[in-house]
TITILO-177299 format. One line per field, with one value per residue (C-alpha): chain; residue in one letter; x, y, z. Coordinates in nm, 2 decimals, always signed. Example, Ala and Ser with C-alpha at 12.3 -4.5 7.8 and 13.67 -1.06 7.14 Angstrom:
chain	A;A $
resn	A;S $
x	+1.23;+1.37 $
y	-0.45;-0.11 $
z	+0.78;+0.71 $
% end
This chain:
chain	A;A;A;A;A;A;A;A;A;A;A;A;A;A;A;A;A;A;A;A;A;A;A;A;A;A;A;A;A;A;A;A;A;A;A;A;A;A;A;A;A;A;A;A;A;A;A;A;A;A;A;A;A;A;A;A;A;A;A;A;A;A;A;A;A;A;A;A;A;A;A;A;A;A;A;A;A;A;A;A;A;A;A;A;A;A;A;A;A;A;A $
resn	M;D;H;P;H;I;R;G;E;H;P;R;A;A;A;A;R;R;L;L;S;Q;A;F;W;A;L;I;A;G;V;V;V;A;Y;V;F;F;L;A;L;G;A;F;G;S;S;E;A;G;L;L;T;A;V;V;V;V;L;A;V;L;W;I;A;H;A;L;Y;V;A;R;H;S;T;Q;D;Q;R;L;A;R;E;H;E;R;E;R;R;G;F $
x	+1.64;+1.51;+1.58;+1.31;+1.55;+1.78;+1.53;+1.45;+1.47;+1.38;+1.01;+1.04;+1.24;+0.98;+0.70;+0.89;+0.95;+0.58;+0.48;+0.71;+0.60;+0.23;+0.30;+0.49;+0.20;-0.05;+0.15;+0.16;-0.22;-0.26;-0.05;-0.26;-0.59;-0.47;-0.37;-0.71;-0.89;-0.71;-0.75;-1.12;-1.14;-0.98;-0.67;-0.47;-0.51;-0.35;-0.18;-0.05;+0.13;+0.26;+0.55;+0.34;+0.07;+0.33;+0.47;+0.12;+0.03;+0.35;+0.28;-0.08;+0.03;+0.29;+0.03;-0.22;+0.06;+0.15;-0.22;-0.26;+0.07;-0.04;-0.38;-0.24;+0.04;-0.12;-0.16;-0.48;-0.39;-0.35;-0.68;-0.86;-0.69;-0.81;-1.16;-1.16;-1.05;-1.32;-1.58;-1.45;-1.47;-1.81;-1.72 $
y	+2.69;+2.49;+2.12;+1.90;+1.64;+1.88;+1.94;+1.58;+1.23;+1.11;+1.08;+0.71;+0.64;+0.82;+0.63;+0.30;+0.38;+0.46;+0.14;-0.07;+0.10;+0.04;-0.32;-0.37;-0.23;-0.43;-0.75;-0.67;-0.62;-0.95;-1.14;-0.99;-1.08;-1.43;-1.49;-1.37;-1.58;-1.90;-1.82;-1.78;-2.11;-2.28;-2.39;-2.31;-2.12;-1.80;-1.96;-2.25;-2.01;-1.76;-1.63;-1.60;-1.42;-1.17;-1.11;-1.05;-0.82;-0.61;-0.61;-0.50;-0.22;-0.11;-0.11;+0.10;+0.35;+0.38;+0.43;+0.70;+0.87;+0.87;+1.00;+1.28;+1.38;+1.36;+1.69;+1.84;+1.74;+1.38;+1.38;+1.53;+1.27;+0.98;+1.13;+1.16;+0.80;+0.68;+0.86;+0.73;+0.37;+0.42;+0.40 $
z	-2.04;-1.75;-1.80;-1.64;-1.50;-1.31;-1.03;-0.94;-1.06;-1.41;-1.47;-1.56;-1.25;-1.04;-1.20;-1.15;-0.79;-0.74;-0.91;-0.70;-0.38;-0.46;-0.55;-0.22;-0.01;-0.21;-0.14;+0.23;+0.23;+0.04;+0.30;+0.58;+0.41;+0.32;+0.69;+0.81;+0.55;+0.65;+1.02;+0.97;+0.78;+1.08;+0.89;+1.20;+1.53;+1.61;+1.91;+1.69;+1.46;+1.71;+1.51;+1.19;+1.39;+1.53;+1.18;+1.03;+1.31;+1.25;+0.87;+0.94;+1.16;+0.90;+0.63;+0.84;+0.93;+0.56;+0.46;+0.72;+0.61;+0.25;+0.33;+0.54;+0.31;-0.03;-0.21;-0.33;-0.69;-0.59;-0.40;-0.70;-0.93;-0.70;-0.69;-1.07;-1.11;-0.86;-1.06;-1.39;-1.26;-1.10;-0.74 $
% end
């Protein structure tokens, strides 16, 4: 008898890990978008907040690298699931 938990992590743990990972990357994207929003409003200049600008640039580069990694390493099943979800939502 093949026990489903012997080969890998528990399904709930895997789902929780995926959820936390997605939440982390969504938060990073939100920080970058908020920075660009306030920069566009003129709340501060990029030269006035040099350290903050550098941190946001690093976060943006990390987010882009993550997005490219996910796009490149996702399986065909994951791509089909995303396509199905897009079609279900009407996108």
